[in-house]
N, CA, C and O atoms as a MOPAC input file, in Angstrom:
PM7 MOZYME 1SCF
protein

 N     13.87400 1   -18.66800 1   -46.97900 1
 C     13.92500 1   -20.03300 1   -46.50600 1
 C     14.69700 1   -20.04800 1   -45.18400 1
 O     15.74800 1   -19.42000 1   -45.06200 1
 N     14.16000 1   -20.77600 1   -44.19500 1
 C     14.82100 1   -20.81800 1   -42.89900 1
 C     15.58500 1   -22.11200 1   -42.75600 1
 O     15.22500 1   -23.12700 1   -43.35000 1
 N     16.63000 1   -22.07300 1   -41.97400 1
 C     17.45400 1   -23.25600 1   -41.74000 1
 C     16.73400 1   -24.19000 1   -40.77800 1
 O     15.98700 1   -23.74100 1   -39.90900 1
 N     16.95500 1   -25.45400 1   -40.93200 1
 C     16.35200 1   -26.43800 1   -40.02900 1
 C     17.03500 1   -26.35600 1   -38.67100 1
 O     18.24200 1   -26.13100 1   -38.57800 1
 N     16.24300 1   -26.54300 1   -37.62400 1
 C     16.79800 1   -26.51400 1   -36.27300 1
 C     17.61000 1   -27.77200 1   -36.04700 1
 O     17.23100 1   -28.85900 1   -36.48200 1
 N     18.73700 1   -27.61100 1   -35.35900 1
 C     19.55800 1   -28.77200 1   -35.04300 1
 C     19.04700 1   -29.37500 1   -33.75100 1
 O     18.60600 1   -28.64300 1   -32.86400 1
 N     19.09600 1   -30.68100 1   -33.62400 1
 C     18.61400 1   -31.29300 1   -32.38800 1
 C     19.50800 1   -30.88600 1   -31.22800 1
 O     20.71400 1   -30.70300 1   -31.39800 1
 N     18.90700 1   -30.74300 1   -30.03700 1
 C     19.71000 1   -30.36100 1   -28.86900 1
 C     20.66900 1   -31.48000 1   -28.48600 1
 O     20.37300 1   -32.66100 1   -28.66900 1
 N     21.81400 1   -31.09100 1   -27.95700 1
 C     22.77300 1   -32.09300 1   -27.50700 1
 C     22.25400 1   -32.72200 1   -26.22700 1
 O     21.46400 1   -32.10900 1   -25.50900 1
 N     22.68300 1   -33.92200 1   -25.94000 1
 C     22.18200 1   -34.62700 1   -24.76900 1
 C     22.71500 1   -34.04100 1   -23.46800 1
 O     22.21100 1   -34.39200 1   -22.40100 1
 N     23.70300 1   -33.17200 1   -23.51200 1
 C     24.26000 1   -32.60400 1   -22.29500 1
 C     23.45900 1   -31.40200 1   -21.79400 1
 O     23.71500 1   -30.91000 1   -20.69600 1
 N     22.51500 1   -30.93300 1   -22.56500 1
 C     21.71800 1   -29.78000 1   -22.14800 1
 C     20.45800 1   -30.26300 1   -21.45600 1
 O     19.86100 1   -31.26200 1   -21.85900 1
 N     20.05800 1   -29.55300 1   -20.41900 1
 C     18.81700 1   -29.91400 1   -19.73900 1
 C     17.64200 1   -29.37300 1   -20.53200 1
 O     17.81600 1   -28.43900 1   -21.31500 1
 N     16.43600 1   -29.93600 1   -20.35400 1
 C     15.27300 1   -29.46900 1   -21.11500 1
 C     14.98700 1   -27.98400 1   -20.91200 1
 O     14.47300 1   -27.33400 1   -21.82300 1
 N     15.30600 1   -27.43200 1   -19.74100 1
 C     15.03400 1   -26.01800 1   -19.50400 1
 C     15.93200 1   -25.12000 1   -20.35200 1
 O     15.58800 1   -23.96700 1   -20.61200 1
 N     17.09000 1   -25.64700 1   -20.78700 1
 C     18.01100 1   -24.84500 1   -21.57200 1
 C     17.73300 1   -24.92700 1   -23.06600 1
 O     18.26700 1   -24.12800 1   -23.83600 1
 N     16.91600 1   -25.87200 1   -23.48600 1
 C     16.65100 1   -26.08700 1   -24.89100 1
 C     15.40500 1   -25.30500 1   -25.29100 1
 O     14.32500 1   -25.56600 1   -24.76100 1
 N     15.53000 1   -24.35700 1   -26.20900 1
 C     14.34300 1   -23.60600 1   -26.60200 1
 C     13.36500 1   -24.50700 1   -27.33700 1
 O     13.76900 1   -25.40500 1   -28.07700 1
 N     12.07200 1   -24.26100 1   -27.12800 1
 C     11.02900 1   -25.02300 1   -27.79100 1
 C     10.71700 1   -24.31600 1   -29.09400 1
 O     10.06200 1   -23.27400 1   -29.10400 1
 N     11.19400 1   -24.89500 1   -30.21000 1
 C     11.06700 1   -24.23900 1   -31.50200 1
 C      9.85300 1   -24.72200 1   -32.29000 1
 O      9.68700 1   -24.35600 1   -33.45300 1
 N      9.00100 1   -25.54300 1   -31.66800 1
 C      7.80100 1   -26.00300 1   -32.34200 1
 C      6.78200 1   -24.87100 1   -32.44300 1
 O      6.79400 1   -23.93200 1   -31.64700 1
 N      5.92300 1   -24.97600 1   -33.41000 1
 C      4.81300 1   -24.04400 1   -33.56100 1
 C      3.92000 1   -24.19900 1   -32.32900 1
 O      3.62100 1   -25.33100 1   -31.94900 1
 N      3.47900 1   -23.10300 1   -31.68600 1
 C      2.63300 1   -23.21600 1   -30.49300 1
 C      1.37600 1   -24.04700 1   -30.73000 1
 O      0.87000 1   -24.66700 1   -29.79400 1
 N      0.86000 1   -24.07300 1   -31.95700 1
 C     -0.33200 1   -24.86100 1   -32.24400 1
 C     -0.04600 1   -26.35500 1   -32.25100 1
 O     -0.97500 1   -27.15600 1   -32.15100 1
 N      1.22300 1   -26.74900 1   -32.36800 1
 C      1.59200 1   -28.15900 1   -32.40100 1
 C      1.90900 1   -28.71100 1   -31.01200 1
 O      2.17700 1   -29.90500 1   -30.87700 1
 N      1.88300 1   -27.88500 1   -29.99900 1
 C      2.21800 1   -28.32600 1   -28.64800 1
 C      1.02400 1   -29.00100 1   -28.00100 1
 O     -0.12600 1   -28.62500 1   -28.22500 1
 N      1.32400 1   -30.00100 1   -27.19700 1
 C      0.26100 1   -30.70200 1   -26.47700 1
 C     -0.09000 1   -29.96200 1   -25.20400 1
 O      0.60000 1   -29.01100 1   -24.83500 1
 N     -1.16200 1   -30.38300 1   -24.51600 1
 C     -1.61500 1   -29.67400 1   -23.31800 1
 C     -0.59800 1   -29.67300 1   -22.18500 1
 O     -0.57500 1   -28.72800 1   -21.39600 1
 N      0.24800 1   -30.70200 1   -22.07400 1
 C      1.23000 1   -30.74300 1   -20.99500 1
 C      2.53100 1   -30.05100 1   -21.31800 1
 O      3.37900 1   -29.90900 1   -20.43800 1
 N      2.72000 1   -29.61500 1   -22.55200 1
 C      3.99800 1   -29.03200 1   -22.95300 1
 C      4.31500 1   -27.73200 1   -22.22600 1
 O      5.48100 1   -27.45900 1   -21.94000 1
 N      3.31900 1   -26.93700 1   -21.92500 1
 C      3.58000 1   -25.65900 1   -21.27200 1
 C      4.23900 1   -25.87900 1   -19.91500 1
 O      5.20200 1   -25.19000 1   -19.57800 1
 N      3.73600 1   -26.82400 1   -19.13700 1
 C      4.31700 1   -27.07800 1   -17.83200 1
 C      5.74900 1   -27.59100 1   -17.96400 1
 O      6.61400 1   -27.19900 1   -17.18000 1
 N      6.01300 1   -28.45400 1   -18.93500 1
 C      7.35300 1   -28.99400 1   -19.11800 1
 C      8.35400 1   -27.91600 1   -19.50600 1
 O      9.53400 1   -28.02900 1   -19.17200 1
 N      7.91900 1   -26.88900 1   -20.19300 1
 C      8.82300 1   -25.85500 1   -20.67600 1
 C      8.85000 1   -24.63100 1   -19.75900 1
 O      9.39900 1   -23.59600 1   -20.13500 1
 N      8.27000 1   -24.73200 1   -18.57000 1
 C      8.20700 1   -23.61400 1   -17.64900 1
 C      9.62000 1   -23.20900 1   -17.23700 1
 O     10.28000 1   -23.95200 1   -16.51100 1
 N     10.10000 1   -22.04400 1   -17.68500 1
 C     11.47400 1   -21.66000 1   -17.37600 1
 C     11.66300 1   -21.24100 1   -15.92500 1
 O     12.80000 1   -21.17000 1   -15.45800 1
 N     10.58800 1   -20.96100 1   -15.20100 1
 C     10.74200 1   -20.49700 1   -13.83300 1
 C     10.79600 1   -21.62400 1   -12.82300 1
 O     11.16800 1   -21.39400 1   -11.67200 1
 N     10.43600 1   -22.84400 1   -13.21900 1
 C     10.53700 1   -24.00700 1   -12.34700 1
 C      9.69600 1   -23.89400 1   -11.09000 1
 O     10.14900 1   -24.25900 1   -10.00500 1
 N      8.48700 1   -23.39500 1   -11.22300 1
 C      7.55200 1   -23.28800 1   -10.10700 1
 C      6.40800 1   -24.25800 1   -10.36100 1
 O      5.82300 1   -24.26600 1   -11.44400 1
 N      6.08800 1   -25.07300 1    -9.36700 1
 C      4.96300 1   -26.00700 1    -9.45500 1
 C      4.06100 1   -25.76500 1    -8.25000 1
 O      4.54000 1   -25.63600 1    -7.12300 1
 N      2.76000 1   -25.70400 1    -8.49200 1
 C      1.80100 1   -25.45700 1    -7.41900 1
 C      0.85800 1   -26.64600 1    -7.31000 1
 O      0.33500 1   -27.12700 1    -8.31500 1
 N      0.64500 1   -27.11700 1    -6.08700 1
 C     -0.27300 1   -28.23000 1    -5.83600 1
 C     -1.04900 1   -27.93300 1    -4.55600 1
 O     -0.61700 1   -27.13900 1    -3.72000 1
 N     -2.18500 1   -28.57600 1    -4.42200 1
 C     -2.99500 1   -28.43800 1    -3.21700 1
 C     -3.04500 1   -29.77600 1    -2.50800 1
 O     -3.31400 1   -30.81000 1    -3.12000 1
 N     -2.78400 1   -29.74700 1    -1.21800 1
 C     -2.86000 1   -30.93700 1    -0.37100 1
 C     -3.83100 1   -30.61800 1     0.75700 1
 O     -3.42600 1   -30.09300 1     1.79400 1
 N     -5.09700 1   -30.92700 1     0.56300 1
 C     -6.12300 1   -30.57800 1     1.54600 1
 C     -6.28300 1   -29.06900 1     1.59600 1
 O     -6.61200 1   -28.44300 1     0.58900 1
 N     -6.05200 1   -28.48400 1     2.76500 1
 C     -6.16100 1   -27.02900 1     2.90300 1
 C     -4.80500 1   -26.33900 1     2.82300 1
 O     -4.67800 1   -25.15700 1     3.14200 1
 N     -3.79200 1   -27.09300 1     2.39100 1
 C     -2.43600 1   -26.55800 1     2.24200 1
 C     -2.10400 1   -26.39400 1     0.76300 1
 O     -2.35500 1   -27.29100 1    -0.04300 1
 N     -1.54500 1   -25.25800 1     0.42000 1
 C     -1.02500 1   -25.06100 1    -0.93500 1
 C      0.48500 1   -25.25300 1    -0.85800 1
 O      1.16000 1   -24.65100 1    -0.02300 1
 N      0.99900 1   -26.10000 1    -1.74100 1
 C      2.43300 1   -26.38500 1    -1.79100 1
 C      2.99300 1   -25.80400 1    -3.07900 1
 O      2.53400 1   -26.13100 1    -4.17400 1
 N      3.98100 1   -24.94500 1    -2.93800 1
 C      4.67500 1   -24.38800 1    -4.09500 1
 C      6.08200 1   -24.97100 1    -4.09900 1
 O      6.88100 1   -24.71600 1    -3.19800 1
 N      6.36500 1   -25.75300 1    -5.12600 1
 C      7.68400 1   -26.37800 1    -5.24800 1
 C      8.54800 1   -25.53600 1    -6.18000 1
 O      8.12300 1   -25.15800 1    -7.27200 1
 N      9.74800 1   -25.25400 1    -5.73700 1
 C     10.72000 1   -24.51700 1    -6.54900 1
 C     11.78800 1   -25.51500 1    -6.96700 1
 O     12.42400 1   -26.15100 1    -6.12700 1
 N     11.97800 1   -25.64600 1    -8.27800 1
 C     12.92100 1   -26.62500 1    -8.80600 1
 C     14.03900 1   -25.93200 1    -9.56300 1
 O     13.87800 1   -24.81100 1   -10.04600 1
 N     15.14600 1   -26.59300 1    -9.65900 1
 C     16.30700 1   -26.16000 1   -10.43600 1
 C     16.97600 1   -24.94500 1    -9.80600 1
 O     17.74100 1   -25.10100 1    -8.85500 1
 N     16.71200 1   -23.73800 1   -10.30600 1
 C     17.42300 1   -22.53700 1    -9.83900 1
 C     16.45300 1   -21.49000 1    -9.31500 1
 O     15.48100 1   -21.13900 1    -9.98400 1
 N     16.72200 1   -20.99900 1    -8.12100 1
 C     15.94400 1   -19.90000 1    -7.55100 1
 C     16.73100 1   -18.61600 1    -7.79600 1
 O     17.51500 1   -18.17700 1    -6.95400 1
 N     16.50000 1   -18.02300 1    -8.97500 1
 C     17.12800 1   -16.75100 1    -9.32200 1
 C     16.06400 1   -15.65500 1    -9.26400 1
 O     14.94600 1   -15.91000 1    -8.81700 1
 N     16.39100 1   -14.44700 1    -9.70700 1
 C     15.44400 1   -13.34600 1    -9.59300 1
 C     14.13700 1   -13.61400 1   -10.34700 1
 O     13.07100 1   -13.41900 1    -9.76300 1
 N     14.16100 1   -14.05200 1   -11.61900 1
 C     12.88800 1   -14.32000 1   -12.29800 1
 C     12.06300 1   -15.42000 1   -11.61300 1
 O     10.83800 1   -15.32600 1   -11.54100 1
 N     12.73200 1   -16.44500 1   -11.12000 1
 C     12.01100 1   -17.50800 1   -10.42400 1
 C     11.47700 1   -16.99600 1    -9.09400 1
 O     10.37900 1   -17.37000 1    -8.68100 1
 N     12.24100 1   -16.14800 1    -8.42600 1
 C     11.77100 1   -15.53500 1    -7.18200 1
 C     10.52400 1   -14.69100 1    -7.40500 1
 O      9.59400 1   -14.72100 1    -6.59900 1
 N     10.51000 1   -13.94100 1    -8.49800 1
 C      9.32400 1   -13.14000 1    -8.82600 1
 C      8.12900 1   -14.04700 1    -9.11400 1
 O      7.00800 1   -13.75400 1    -8.69900 1
 N      8.37100 1   -15.14600 1    -9.82300 1
 C      7.29700 1   -16.10300 1   -10.10500 1
 C      6.81600 1   -16.76800 1    -8.81600 1
 O      5.62400 1   -17.03200 1    -8.66100 1
 N      7.73500 1   -17.03800 1    -7.89900 1
 C      7.36700 1   -17.61100 1    -6.61100 1
 C      6.46500 1   -16.65700 1    -5.83300 1
 O      5.44900 1   -17.07600 1    -5.27900 1
 N      6.82700 1   -15.39300 1    -5.79000 1
 C      5.99900 1   -14.41700 1    -5.07900 1
 C      4.61500 1   -14.28300 1    -5.71200 1
 O      3.61300 1   -14.15400 1    -5.00900 1
 N      4.56700 1   -14.31400 1    -7.02700 1
 C      3.29100 1   -14.24300 1    -7.72700 1
 C      2.43100 1   -15.46300 1    -7.41300 1
 O      1.23400 1   -15.33300 1    -7.15600 1
 N      3.03600 1   -16.64100 1    -7.43300 1
 C      2.31000 1   -17.87600 1    -7.11900 1
 C      1.85100 1   -17.88100 1    -5.66400 1
 O      0.74700 1   -18.33400 1    -5.36100 1
 N      2.68900 1   -17.38100 1    -4.76800 1
 C      2.32800 1   -17.33000 1    -3.35100 1
 C      1.16600 1   -16.36300 1    -3.12200 1
 O      0.25600 1   -16.66100 1    -2.34800 1
 N      1.19300 1   -15.22100 1    -3.78300 1
 C      0.09600 1   -14.25800 1    -3.64200 1
 C     -1.21400 1   -14.85400 1    -4.14100 1
 O     -2.25400 1   -14.69200 1    -3.50300 1
 N     -1.16800 1   -15.54300 1    -5.27800 1
 C     -2.37200 1   -16.17900 1    -5.81800 1
 C     -2.85500 1   -17.29100 1    -4.88800 1
 O     -4.05700 1   -17.45600 1    -4.68000 1
 N     -1.92400 1   -18.04100 1    -4.33700 1
 C     -2.28500 1   -19.12400 1    -3.43000 1
 C     -2.95100 1   -18.59100 1    -2.16800 1
 O     -3.97900 1   -19.11400 1    -1.73900 1
 N     -2.37800 1   -17.56500 1    -1.58100 1
 C     -2.93000 1   -16.97700 1    -0.35800 1
 C     -4.31500 1   -16.38700 1    -0.62400 1
 O     -5.20000 1   -16.48200 1     0.22600 1
 N     -4.50800 1   -15.78500 1    -1.78900 1
 C     -5.80600 1   -15.21000 1    -2.15000 1
 C     -6.89300 1   -16.28000 1    -2.23700 1
 O     -8.07400 1   -15.98000 1    -2.06600 1
 N     -6.49900 1   -17.53100 1    -2.50400 1
 C     -7.46500 1   -18.62300 1    -2.60200 1
 C     -7.95600 1   -19.08800 1    -1.22500 1
 O     -8.92300 1   -19.84500 1    -1.13900 1
 N     -7.29800 1   -18.64300 1    -0.15500 1
 C     -7.76600 1   -18.92400 1     1.19800 1
 C     -7.36500 1   -20.24200 1     1.82600 1
 O     -8.18000 1   -20.84500 1     2.52400 1
 N     -6.13000 1   -20.72600 1     1.61100 1
 C     -5.72300 1   -21.96300 1     2.29600 1
 C     -5.46000 1   -21.67500 1     3.76900 1
 O     -5.42100 1   -20.51400 1     4.17800 1
 N     -5.28100 1   -22.72800 1     4.56800 1
 C     -4.91000 1   -22.51600 1     5.96300 1
 C     -3.40100 1   -22.46100 1     6.13500 1
 O     -2.89300 1   -21.95100 1     7.13300 1
 N     -2.68700 1   -23.00000 1     5.13700 1
 C     -1.22900 1   -23.08500 1     5.25000 1
 C     -0.60300 1   -23.00400 1     3.86700 1
 O     -1.19600 1   -23.42900 1     2.87600 1
 N      0.60700 1   -22.45000 1     3.81400 1
 C      1.39100 1   -22.38500 1     2.58800 1
 C      2.73100 1   -23.05600 1     2.85100 1
 O      3.44100 1   -22.69500 1     3.78900 1
 N      3.07300 1   -24.03200 1     2.02100 1
 C      4.37100 1   -24.69900 1     2.11200 1
 C      5.19300 1   -24.33000 1     0.88000 1
 O      4.69300 1   -24.37300 1    -0.24400 1
 N      6.43900 1   -23.97300 1     1.09400 1
 C      7.37700 1   -23.74100 1     0.00100 1
 C      8.35400 1   -24.91100 1     0.03300 1
 O      9.11000 1   -25.07300 1     0.99000 1
 N      8.33000 1   -25.71900 1    -1.01700 1
 C      9.16000 1   -26.92300 1    -1.08900 1
 C     10.43700 1   -26.60800 1    -1.87500 1
 O     10.39300 1   -26.31400 1    -3.07000 1
 N     11.55000 1   -26.67500 1    -1.18800 1
 C     12.85400 1   -26.34800 1    -1.78000 1
 C     13.73200 1   -27.58100 1    -1.97300 1
 O     14.92400 1   -27.44600 1    -2.25200 1
 N     13.17500 1   -28.75900 1    -1.83300 1
 C     13.99000 1   -29.97100 1    -1.87200 1
 C     14.55600 1   -30.29000 1    -3.24700 1
 O     15.56000 1   -30.99600 1    -3.34400 1
 N     13.93600 1   -29.78700 1    -4.31800 1
 C     14.44300 1   -30.04900 1    -5.67400 1
 C     15.30800 1   -28.90300 1    -6.20000 1
 O     15.67700 1   -28.88800 1    -7.37500 1
 N     15.62300 1   -27.96000 1    -5.34200 1
 C     16.44200 1   -26.82100 1    -5.74900 1
 C     17.88300 1   -27.27600 1    -5.96800 1
 O     18.44300 1   -28.01600 1    -5.16000 1
 N     18.47000 1   -26.82300 1    -7.06700 1
 C     19.85000 1   -27.18200 1    -7.39100 1
 C     20.82200 1   -26.04000 1    -7.14200 1
 O     21.98400 1   -26.27600 1    -6.81400 1
 N     20.35800 1   -24.80100 1    -7.29300 1
 C     21.18700 1   -23.63400 1    -6.98900 1
 C     20.29400 1   -22.42100 1    -6.83100 1
 O     19.09100 1   -22.48800 1    -7.08300 1
 N     20.88600 1   -21.31100 1    -6.41400 1
 C     20.11100 1   -20.09600 1    -6.16500 1
 C     21.02200 1   -18.88700 1    -6.23500 1
 O     22.24600 1   -18.99700 1    -6.16300 1
 N     20.39400 1   -17.73200 1    -6.37700 1
 C     21.09900 1   -16.45500 1    -6.23100 1
 C     20.51700 1   -15.77500 1    -4.99700 1
 O     19.41900 1   -16.11700 1    -4.55700 1
 N     21.23600 1   -14.82800 1    -4.44900 1
 C     20.72800 1   -14.11400 1    -3.27800 1
 C     19.45400 1   -13.34700 1    -3.60800 1
 O     18.55400 1   -13.24800 1    -2.77400 1
 N     19.37300 1   -12.80100 1    -4.82600 1
 C     18.17300 1   -12.07400 1    -5.23500 1
 C     16.97300 1   -13.01200 1    -5.28200 1
 O     15.86800 1   -12.62800 1    -4.90100 1
 N     17.18300 1   -14.22400 1    -5.74200 1
 C     16.10200 1   -15.19500 1    -5.77200 1
 C     15.69800 1   -15.64000 1    -4.37300 1
 O     14.51100 1   -15.77300 1    -4.07500 1
 N     16.68300 1   -15.86900 1    -3.52400 1
 C     16.41100 1   -16.30900 1    -2.15800 1
 C     15.63000 1   -15.27200 1    -1.36500 1
 O     14.88000 1   -15.62800 1    -0.45600 1
 N     15.79200 1   -14.00400 1    -1.69100 1
 C     15.04200 1   -12.94900 1    -0.99700 1
 C     13.53500 1   -13.14700 1    -1.11400 1
 O     12.78700 1   -12.69800 1    -0.24600 1
 N     13.08400 1   -13.80600 1    -2.16300 1
 C     11.65200 1   -14.05500 1    -2.33200 1
 C     11.10300 1   -14.93700 1    -1.21600 1
 O      9.91100 1   -14.87500 1    -0.91600 1
 N     11.94700 1   -15.75300 1    -0.60000 1
 C     11.48800 1   -16.60900 1     0.49000 1
 C     11.00600 1   -15.78300 1     1.66900 1
 O     10.03400 1   -16.15400 1     2.32600 1
 N     11.66700 1   -14.67400 1     1.94600 1
 C     11.23800 1   -13.77800 1     3.01600 1
 C      9.92900 1   -13.09600 1     2.61000 1
 O      9.05000 1   -12.90100 1     3.45000 1
 N      9.79200 1   -12.73300 1     1.33600 1
 C      8.55700 1   -12.13000 1     0.85100 1
 C      7.36700 1   -13.05800 1     1.00800 1
 O      6.25600 1   -12.59600 1     1.26700 1
 N      7.57600 1   -14.35500 1     0.85700 1
 C      6.49000 1   -15.32200 1     1.04300 1
 C      6.01000 1   -15.32600 1     2.48900 1
 O      4.82600 1   -15.53500 1     2.75400 1
 N      6.91300 1   -15.09800 1     3.40700 1
 C      6.52800 1   -15.04000 1     4.82300 1
 C      5.56000 1   -13.90200 1     5.06500 1
 O      4.56400 1   -14.06800 1     5.76800 1
 N      5.84700 1   -12.73900 1     4.48400 1
 C      4.95500 1   -11.59700 1     4.65900 1
 C      3.59200 1   -11.86200 1     4.02300 1
 O      2.56400 1   -11.49100 1     4.58900 1
 N      3.57500 1   -12.49600 1     2.85700 1
 C      2.31700 1   -12.78600 1     2.17300 1
 C      1.43200 1   -13.75000 1     2.95300 1
 O      0.20600 1   -13.64200 1     2.90500 1
 N      2.03300 1   -14.67700 1     3.66200 1
 C      1.26200 1   -15.71900 1     4.33500 1
 C      1.05800 1   -15.45900 1     5.82800 1
 O      0.61500 1   -16.34800 1     6.55400 1
 N      1.37000 1   -14.27600 1     6.28000 1
 C      1.32200 1   -13.96600 1     7.71000 1
 C     -0.05400 1   -14.17000 1     8.33300 1
 O     -0.14000 1   -14.48000 1     9.52100 1
 N     -1.11400 1   -14.00800 1     7.58300 1
 C     -2.45700 1   -14.10400 1     8.15300 1
 C     -3.09800 1   -15.48100 1     7.98900 1
 O     -4.24800 1   -15.67500 1     8.38400 1
 N     -2.37800 1   -16.42600 1     7.42000 1
 C     -2.92300 1   -17.77300 1     7.28700 1
 C     -2.97500 1   -18.44800 1     8.65900 1
 O     -2.08400 1   -18.25300 1     9.48600 1
 N     -4.01000 1   -19.23400 1     8.89400 1
 C     -4.20500 1   -19.87600 1    10.20000 1
 C     -2.99900 1   -20.71300 1    10.62700 1
 O     -2.59300 1   -20.66500 1    11.78800 1
 N     -2.42500 1   -21.47800 1     9.69900 1
 C     -1.27700 1   -22.31900 1    10.03200 1
 C      0.02900 1   -21.76300 1     9.48300 1
 O      1.08100 1   -22.38300 1     9.64000 1
 N     -0.02700 1   -20.60300 1     8.84400 1
 C      1.16500 1   -19.89300 1     8.41700 1
 C      1.92600 1   -20.50500 1     7.25800 1
 O      1.37800 1   -21.23500 1     6.43200 1
 N      3.19800 1   -20.18400 1     7.22800 1
 C      4.12300 1   -20.59900 1     6.17400 1
 C      5.08700 1   -21.64200 1     6.71400 1
 O      5.58900 1   -21.52500 1     7.83200 1
 N      5.33700 1   -22.66500 1     5.90500 1
 C      6.31000 1   -23.69800 1     6.25600 1
 C      7.22300 1   -23.91200 1     5.05200 1
 O      6.78800 1   -23.82500 1     3.90400 1
 N      8.48500 1   -24.19000 1     5.32900 1
 C      9.44800 1   -24.49100 1     4.27100 1
 C      9.78300 1   -25.97500 1     4.34600 1
 O      9.96700 1   -26.52400 1     5.43300 1
 N      9.86000 1   -26.61500 1     3.19100 1
 C     10.28500 1   -28.00700 1     3.11100 1
 C     11.69600 1   -28.01100 1     2.52200 1
 O     11.90400 1   -27.62800 1     1.37100 1
 N     12.64800 1   -28.44700 1     3.32200 1
 C     14.03900 1   -28.49400 1     2.84300 1
 C     14.69600 1   -29.77500 1     3.31700 1
 O     14.19500 1   -30.46900 1     4.20100 1
 N     15.79900 1   -30.05700 1     2.72200 1
 C     16.69200 1   -31.11200 1     3.17600 1
 C     18.06400 1   -30.47600 1     3.22800 1
 O     18.18500 1   -29.25100 1     3.25600 1
 N     19.06800 1   -31.27500 1     3.24000 1
 C     20.42400 1   -30.72400 1     3.15500 1
 C     20.66500 1   -30.29600 1     1.72400 1
 O     20.13400 1   -30.90200 1     0.79400 1
 N     21.45500 1   -29.26600 1     1.54300 1
 C     21.80800 1   -28.85400 1     0.19200 1
 C     21.31800 1   -27.46200 1    -0.15600 1
 O     21.08000 1   -26.64600 1     0.73400 1
 N     21.16500 1   -27.18200 1    -1.44600 1
 C     20.85600 1   -25.82800 1    -1.91700 1
 C     19.55900 1   -25.24000 1    -1.36000 1
 O     19.48200 1   -24.03500 1    -1.12100 1
 N     18.54700 1   -26.07100 1    -1.15200 1
 C     17.28800 1   -25.54900 1    -0.60900 1
 C     17.47600 1   -24.96600 1     0.78300 1
 O     17.01700 1   -23.86100 1     1.07200 1
 N     18.14300 1   -25.70600 1     1.62400 1
 C     18.41400 1   -25.22100 1     2.97800 1
 C     19.35700 1   -24.02300 1     2.94000 1
 O     19.17900 1   -23.06400 1     3.69100 1
 N     20.35700 1   -24.07900 1     2.07100 1
 C     21.29900 1   -22.97000 1     1.94900 1
 C     20.59600 1   -21.69000 1     1.49900 1
 O     20.90000 1   -20.60300 1     1.99100 1
 N     19.65400 1   -21.82400 1     0.56000 1
 C     18.90000 1   -20.65300 1     0.08800 1
 C     18.07600 1   -20.06200 1     1.21800 1
 O     18.01900 1   -18.84200 1     1.37500 1
 N     17.43900 1   -20.91600 1     2.00300 1
 C     16.62900 1   -20.43500 1     3.12500 1
 C     17.49100 1   -19.72000 1     4.15900 1
 O     17.12000 1   -18.65300 1     4.64800 1
 N     18.63400 1   -20.30300 1     4.49000 1
 C     19.54000 1   -19.66100 1     5.44400 1
 C     20.06000 1   -18.33600 1     4.90700 1
 O     20.16800 1   -17.36500 1     5.65600 1
 N     20.38100 1   -18.28400 1     3.62500 1
 C     20.86400 1   -17.03900 1     3.02100 1
 C     19.78300 1   -15.96600 1     3.04300 1
 O     20.06900 1   -14.79500 1     3.28900 1
 N     18.54600 1   -16.36600 1     2.78700 1
 C     17.44000 1   -15.40400 1     2.74900 1
 C     17.24600 1   -14.71600 1     4.09100 1
 O     16.96600 1   -13.51900 1     4.14800 1
 N     17.39200 1   -15.46700 1     5.15600 1
 C     17.12500 1   -14.91000 1     6.48400 1
 C     18.37600 1   -14.43800 1     7.21000 1
 O     18.27200 1   -13.90000 1     8.31300 1
 N     19.54800 1   -14.62200 1     6.62800 1
 C     20.79100 1   -14.26100 1     7.32300 1
 C     20.95900 1   -12.76100 1     7.52500 1
 O     21.64200 1   -12.34100 1     8.46000 1
 N     20.35800 1   -11.95600 1     6.67800 1
 C     20.51400 1   -10.50400 1     6.79800 1
 C     19.48500 1    -9.86700 1     7.71700 1
 O     19.56500 1    -8.67000 1     7.99000 1
 N     18.52500 1   -10.63800 1     8.19900 1
 C     17.49600 1   -10.08600 1     9.07600 1
 C     17.98900 1   -10.07500 1    10.50000 1
 O     18.63500 1   -11.02300 1    10.94700 1
 N     17.68500 1    -8.99500 1    11.22300 1
 C     18.06100 1    -8.95600 1    12.61700 1
 C     16.92200 1    -9.55400 1    13.44300 1
 O     15.87900 1    -9.91000 1    12.89500 1
 N     17.11700 1    -9.66300 1    14.74000 1
 C     16.14100 1   -10.29900 1    15.62300 1
 C     14.77100 1    -9.66000 1    15.57800 1
 O     13.76900 1   -10.37200 1    15.64100 1
 N     14.68500 1    -8.33400 1    15.47000 1
 C     13.39100 1    -7.63800 1    15.43200 1
 C     12.62700 1    -7.99600 1    14.17000 1
 O     11.41200 1    -8.19300 1    14.20900 1
 N     13.33200 1    -8.08100 1    13.05000 1
 C     12.66800 1    -8.43600 1    11.78800 1
 C     12.19000 1    -9.87700 1    11.79800 1
 O     11.15600 1   -10.19500 1    11.21000 1
 N     12.93300 1   -10.74700 1    12.46100 1
 C     12.56300 1   -12.15900 1    12.51900 1
 C     11.30600 1   -12.34500 1    13.35700 1
 O     10.52100 1   -13.25400 1    13.08500 1
 N     11.09400 1   -11.50600 1    14.37300 1
 C      9.94000 1   -11.63300 1    15.25500 1
 C      8.65800 1   -11.15500 1    14.59800 1
 O      7.56800 1   -11.52700 1    15.03200 1
 N      8.76700 1   -10.34400 1    13.56800 1
 C      7.55200 1    -9.82700 1    12.91000 1
 C      6.73600 1   -10.91200 1    12.28600 1
 O      5.69000 1   -10.63700 1    11.69800 1

């Protein structure tokens, strides 16, 4: 006999609460809500927008690179990485932002980052801070 699951406390975010329901009982939108990597992909005309939410750590960075590779393979003219909903990051996760630049180098309109003040901009600056001038020109 298994113990009943206790309800999550209200101080935990949904990403921190494990989904203990039977997979057959989940609705069609549940998978997106429980996405631990916080990557969302949308198409706006010929632009693919990949939004990174919550934390850009190594697993999320790997998911970002995977999503960017799939997006570029679909043949858009531009790739946007939206960092405005980012709450924090690690340096390992931020390194994926530079990897997205290499993946999108052949797109007609290239790669664009959407940031505001805060963690998204800080992650972008951290990602490119270790590159010297020659690497930036590539």
